C-alpha positions as CSV (number, residue, x, y, z in Angstrom):
1,X,0.1,0.0,0.1
2,X,1.6,3.3,-1.0
3,X,0.3,6.6,0.7
4,X,1.2,10.3,0.0
5,X,3.5,9.9,3.4
6,X,5.0,6.5,2.3
7,X,8.9,6.3,2.4
8,X,10.5,4.6,-0.5
9,X,12.8,1.7,0.5
10,X,14.9,-0.2,-2.2
11,X,15.0,-4.1,-1.8
12,X,18.4,-5.1,-3.3
13,X,19.9,-8.5,-3.7
14,X,23.3,-10.2,-3.9
15,X,23.8,-13.9,-4.9
16,X,22.3,-16.5,-7.6
17,X,20.2,-15.1,-10.2
18,X,17.5,-14.2,-11.0
19,X,16.8,-12.3,-7.9
20,X,13.7,-13.0,-5.3
21,X,13.0,-16.5,-6.8
22,X,12.5,-17.9,-3.3
23,X,8.8,-18.9,-2.8
24,X,8.3,-17.3,0.5
25,X,9.5,-13.7,-0.8
26,X,7.3,-13.7,-4.1
27,X,4.2,-12.5,-2.8
28,X,5.9,-9.6,-1.1
29,X,7.9,-8.9,-4.3
30,X,4.8,-9.2,-6.6
31,X,2.8,-6.7,-4.6
32,X,0.4,-8.9,-2.8
33,X,1.9,-8.1,0.8
34,X,1.6,-4.4,1.3
35,X,3.7,-2.5,4.2
36,X,1.8,0.4,5.4
37,X,3.6,3.7,4.7
38,X,6.3,1.8,2.6
39,X,7.0,1.8,-1.0
40,X,9.3,-1.0,-1.9
41,X,11.7,-0.2,-5.1
42,X,12.2,-4.0,-6.1
43,X,15.8,-4.5,-8.0
44,X,15.4,-6.3,-11.4
45,X,15.9,-10.2,-11.7
46,X,19.5,-9.7,-12.9
47,X,20.6,-6.6,-10.9
48,X,23.6,-7.4,-8.5
49,X,24.1,-5.0,-5.4
50,X,27.6,-5.2,-5.4
51,X,28.5,-5.2,-1.7
52,X,32.2,-5.4,-2.0
53,X,32.2,-2.5,-5.0
54,X,30.0,-0.2,-3.4
55,X,31.2,1.5,0.1
56,X,27.3,2.3,0.8
57,X,26.8,-1.1,2.1
58,X,29.6,-1.0,4.6
59,X,28.5,2.4,5.6
60,X,25.0,1.4,6.1
61,X,23.5,3.5,3.4
62,X,20.8,1.2,1.9
63,X,17.5,0.0,2.4
64,X,16.8,-3.8,2.6
65,X,19.4,-6.6,1.1
66,X,18.9,-10.2,0.2
67,X,22.4,-11.6,0.7
68,X,24.4,-14.5,1.7
69,X,24.5,-15.0,5.7
70,X,28.3,-16.1,5.3
71,X,29.4,-12.6,4.3
72,X,26.9,-11.0,6.9
73,X,28.3,-12.6,10.0
74,X,31.9,-11.4,9.4
75,X,30.9,-8.1,8.2
76,X,29.2,-7.3,11.3
77,X,32.3,-8.4,13.0
78,X,34.4,-6.3,11.0
79,X,32.0,-3.0,12.1
80,X,30.0,-2.8,8.9
81,X,26.7,-0.8,9.5
82,X,23.8,-3.0,9.3
83,X,21.5,-5.2,11.1
84,X,19.6,-8.5,10.2
85,X,16.2,-9.2,10.2
86,X,15.4,-12.7,11.3
87,X,14.2,-13.6,8.0
88,X,16.1,-16.6,6.5
89,X,15.2,-16.1,2.7
90,X,17.1,-19.4,1.7
91,X,18.3,-22.2,3.4
92,X,20.7,-25.3,2.2
93,X,21.0,-28.3,4.0
94,X,24.6,-29.3,3.4
95,X,25.0,-32.8,3.8
96,X,24.4,-33.5,-0.1
97,X,27.3,-30.9,-0.8
98,X,30.1,-33.3,0.5
99,X,31.7,-35.5,-2.2
100,X,34.8,-38.0,-2.1
101,X,37.1,-39.8,-4.3
102,X,35.6,-43.4,-4.5
103,X,39.5,-44.7,-4.6
104,X,41.0,-42.9,-1.6
105,X,39.6,-45.3,1.1
106,X,37.0,-42.4,2.5
107,X,33.9,-44.4,3.8
108,X,33.2,-42.4,6.8
109,X,33.7,-38.8,8.1
110,X,36.4,-39.7,10.2
111,X,38.4,-41.1,7.3
112,X,38.7,-37.3,6.0
113,X,41.3,-36.5,8.5
114,X,44.6,-36.2,6.8
115,X,42.9,-35.5,3.5
116,X,42.9,-32.5,1.0
117,X,39.5,-30.9,0.6
118,X,38.4,-28.4,-2.2
119,X,35.9,-25.8,-1.2
120,X,34.3,-23.2,-3.3
121,X,35.4,-20.7,-0.8
122,X,35.2,-19.9,2.9
123,X,31.4,-19.7,2.4
124,X,28.5,-20.5,4.5
125,X,28.0,-23.9,3.3
126,X,32.0,-24.8,3.8
127,X,31.6,-23.4,7.6
128,X,28.5,-25.5,8.3
129,X,30.1,-28.5,6.6
130,X,33.2,-27.9,8.8
131,X,31.0,-27.3,11.8
132,X,28.8,-30.5,11.5
133,X,31.8,-32.7,10.7
134,X,33.3,-31.8,14.1
135,X,30.1,-31.3,16.5
136,X,28.1,-34.4,14.9
137,X,30.9,-36.8,13.5
138,X,33.6,-36.1,15.8
139,X,36.2,-35.2,13.0
140,X,39.4,-33.5,14.0
141,X,39.3,-30.2,12.2
142,X,43.0,-29.7,12.7
143,X,43.8,-32.7,10.6
144,X,42.1,-31.5,7.4
145,X,43.9,-29.8,4.8
146,X,42.0,-27.5,2.5
147,X,42.5,-25.6,-0.8
148,X,40.1,-22.8,-1.8
149,X,39.8,-19.4,-3.1
150,X,40.7,-16.2,-1.0
151,X,37.8,-14.9,1.2
152,X,37.4,-11.3,1.6
153,X,37.2,-11.8,5.3
154,X,40.2,-12.7,7.6
155,X,40.8,-15.9,9.5
156,X,41.8,-15.5,13.1
157,X,42.7,-19.0,13.8
158,X,45.1,-21.0,11.8
159,X,43.9,-23.4,9.3
160,X,46.0,-25.6,7.1
161,X,44.7,-23.8,3.8
162,X,46.3,-23.3,0.4
163,X,45.0,-20.8,-2.1
164,X,45.6,-21.9,-5.6
165,X,46.9,-19.8,-8.3
166,X,44.9,-21.1,-10.9
167,X,41.1,-20.3,-10.1
168,X,39.4,-21.4,-13.2
169,X,39.0,-25.0,-11.7
170,X,35.7,-25.4,-9.4
171,X,36.0,-27.5,-6.4
172,X,33.9,-30.6,-8.3
173,X,36.7,-30.3,-11.1
174,X,39.5,-30.7,-8.9
175,X,37.6,-33.7,-7.3
176,X,36.9,-35.5,-10.6
177,X,40.6,-34.7,-11.8
178,X,41.9,-36.5,-8.7
179,X,43.7,-33.3,-7.4
180,X,42.0,-33.6,-3.9
181,X,40.5,-36.2,-1.9
182,X,37.1,-34.7,-1.2
183,X,35.1,-31.3,-1.9
184,X,32.5,-29.3,-0.3
185,X,30.8,-25.9,-0.9
186,X,27.8,-24.5,-2.8
187,X,26.8,-26.1,-6.3
188,X,24.2,-24.5,-8.7
189,X,25.5,-25.5,-11.8
190,X,23.3,-28.4,-13.2
191,X,26.3,-29.7,-15.2
192,X,28.4,-30.2,-12.2
193,X,25.7,-32.3,-10.5
194,X,25.3,-34.3,-13.6
195,X,29.3,-34.8,-13.8
196,X,29.3,-35.8,-10.2
197,X,26.4,-37.9,-10.0
198,X,27.3,-39.4,-13.5
199,X,30.9,-40.8,-12.3
200,X,30.3,-43.6,-9.7
201,X,33.7,-45.0,-10.3
202,X,35.5,-41.7,-9.5
203,X,33.6,-40.1,-6.8
204,X,30.6,-40.7,-4.5
205,X,28.7,-38.9,-1.8
206,X,30.3,-39.2,2.0
207,X,26.5,-39.3,3.0
208,X,24.6,-41.0,0.6
209,X,21.5,-40.9,3.0
210,X,21.7,-37.3,3.0
211,X,17.9,-36.7,2.7
212,X,17.3,-38.6,5.9
213,X,20.2,-36.8,7.6
214,X,18.8,-33.5,7.0
215,X,15.3,-34.5,8.2
216,X,17.0,-36.1,11.4
217,X,19.0,-32.8,11.9
218,X,15.6,-30.9,12.0
219,X,13.9,-33.3,14.2
220,X,16.6,-33.7,16.6
221,X,18.4,-30.6,16.7
222,X,15.7,-28.1,15.5
223,X,18.2,-27.0,12.6
224,X,18.0,-26.3,8.9
225,X,21.0,-24.2,8.0
226,X,20.0,-20.9,6.6
227,X,22.2,-19.3,3.7
228,X,20.5,-16.1,2.9
229,X,19.2,-13.4,5.1
230,X,17.7,-10.0,4.9
231,X,19.5,-7.2,5.9
232,X,18.8,-3.6,6.6
233,X,20.9,-0.4,6.5
234,X,22.1,1.0,9.9
235,X,21.3,4.5,8.7
236,X,17.5,3.7,7.8
237,X,17.4,1.6,11.3
238,X,18.5,4.5,13.2
239,X,16.4,7.1,11.3
240,X,13.1,4.7,11.4
241,X,13.5,1.9,14.5
242,X,9.9,1.3,13.7
243,X,10.6,-0.1,10.2
244,X,12.6,-3.2,11.1
245,X,9.6,-4.8,12.7
246,X,7.2,-3.7,9.9
247,X,9.7,-5.4,7.2
248,X,9.9,-8.5,9.3
249,X,5.9,-9.0,9.8
250,X,5.9,-8.2,5.9
251,X,8.0,-11.0,5.4
252,X,6.4,-13.4,7.5
253,X,3.0,-12.4,5.8
254,X,4.4,-13.4,2.6
255,X,5.7,-16.7,3.7
256,X,2.1,-17.6,4.8
257,X,0.6,-16.4,1.6
258,X,3.2,-18.8,-0.2
259,X,2.1,-21.6,1.9
260,X,-1.5,-20.8,1.2
261,X,-0.4,-20.8,-2.6
262,X,1.2,-24.1,-2.4
263,X,-1.6,-25.9,-0.4
264,X,-4.2,-24.4,-2.9
265,X,-4.9,-25.5,-6.3
266,X,-1.5,-24.2,-7.9
267,X,0.5,-27.2,-8.5
268,X,0.4,-26.1,-12.3
269,X,3.2,-23.3,-11.4
270,X,5.6,-26.1,-10.2
271,X,7.7,-28.3,-12.0
272,X,7.2,-31.1,-9.7
273,X,4.2,-33.3,-9.8
274,X,1.8,-33.5,-7.0
275,X,3.6,-30.4,-5.4
276,X,0.6,-29.5,-3.1
277,X,0.4,-33.2,-1.8
278,X,4.1,-33.0,-1.0
279,X,4.1,-29.6,0.8
280,X,1.2,-31.0,2.9
281,X,2.9,-34.2,3.6
282,X,6.0,-32.2,4.3
283,X,4.0,-30.1,6.8
284,X,2.4,-33.4,8.6
285,X,6.0,-34.8,8.9
286,X,8.1,-31.9,9.9
287,X,5.9,-29.0,10.6
288,X,6.3,-25.5,9.5
289,X,10.2,-25.6,9.0
290,X,10.5,-22.1,7.5
291,X,8.9,-20.1,9.8
292,X,11.0,-16.7,10.4
293,X,11.8,-15.1,13.6
294,X,14.3,-15.7,16.4
295,X,12.3,-18.1,18.5
296,X,11.6,-20.5,15.5
297,X,15.4,-20.2,14.4
298,X,17.1,-19.8,17.8
299,X,19.1,-23.2,17.4
300,X,20.2,-22.5,14.0
301,X,21.4,-19.4,14.6
302,X,23.2,-20.2,17.7
303,X,24.9,-23.1,15.8
304,X,25.9,-20.8,13.0
305,X,27.4,-18.1,15.4
306,X,29.1,-20.8,17.3
307,X,30.8,-21.9,14.4
308,X,32.0,-18.6,12.8
309,X,33.7,-18.2,16.3
310,X,35.1,-21.7,16.6
311,X,36.6,-21.6,13.3
312,X,38.1,-18.3,13.7
313,X,35.8,-16.3,10.8
314,X,34.8,-13.9,13.6
315,X,36.9,-12.3,16.3
316,X,34.5,-12.8,18.9
317,X,31.3,-14.8,19.5
318,X,28.6,-12.6,18.5
319,X,25.2,-12.4,20.2
320,X,21.7,-12.0,18.8
321,X,21.8,-8.4,20.1
322,X,25.1,-7.9,18.0
323,X,23.2,-9.3,14.7
324,X,19.6,-8.3,14.6
325,X,17.4,-5.3,14.9
326,X,16.4,-4.6,18.5
327,X,12.6,-4.7,17.5
328,X,12.7,-8.4,16.1
329,X,14.5,-9.9,19.1
330,X,11.0,-11.0,20.7
331,X,10.0,-12.3,17.4
């Protein structure tokens, strides 16, 4: 809803394109969820915010930004001027991203000790993988060797890592070529999935039952790892401290509308046959796993902040108050 007294706020994005394709945000982007007193200026599907090139993001001079939480946490630790909304736009369970050579005797997580692992970067998927290997599978991280592209963020604890000069190879290429023993990190290229899944003689999943493991992680620990989060510029938050909660409420309404869409007669919009039935089955089996807010995501957030500090990716263990807008802490 737009009024004569409304404020215009830009909603930008940094990440895989097209922007704003996540089901939970679509109703808001489509204008089906109005925000009283606010007019959103939505970035185009191929617009990139450029958070590292544009100093306004570090200086907090922006509205809303959908971006990778793997950059957000070290940025806050480094003094960037913004706050998060507890709106987990995208989540990526990570057990399916761990692949190993089939000829190196790697059959359990502990077998990774002493091995060389390729990662796309010190991104959020790699951070979750390292943390889960240590916390849930008793892997000694000090015995892992890594090769990855340099990160824009400093590491504050020693890690056995090599930064190759040839950055043309992705982590799965290094694995398939036999340069490394294992790989992890985000994969969004369908050709990469086809190459990995089409070479069982060379490579295999470390966790072949990854789908069930993701469900057990939720049922036992109430964790589904977030990868993208909504961020608000510090300047706007100080000038209009009421807006953070308004934005949060709007994103939560958008998620509810998205669920209603999925549970309605809308399967023709999906590439998955019987999508409505699958959504209903998931809700029955696991409940509402994508709810926004601090309470619903406390375990996931705590674990993430633990991992970033434990692995030396932040100088200190950040608190909820360090990360989130004050008016959203009771959500």
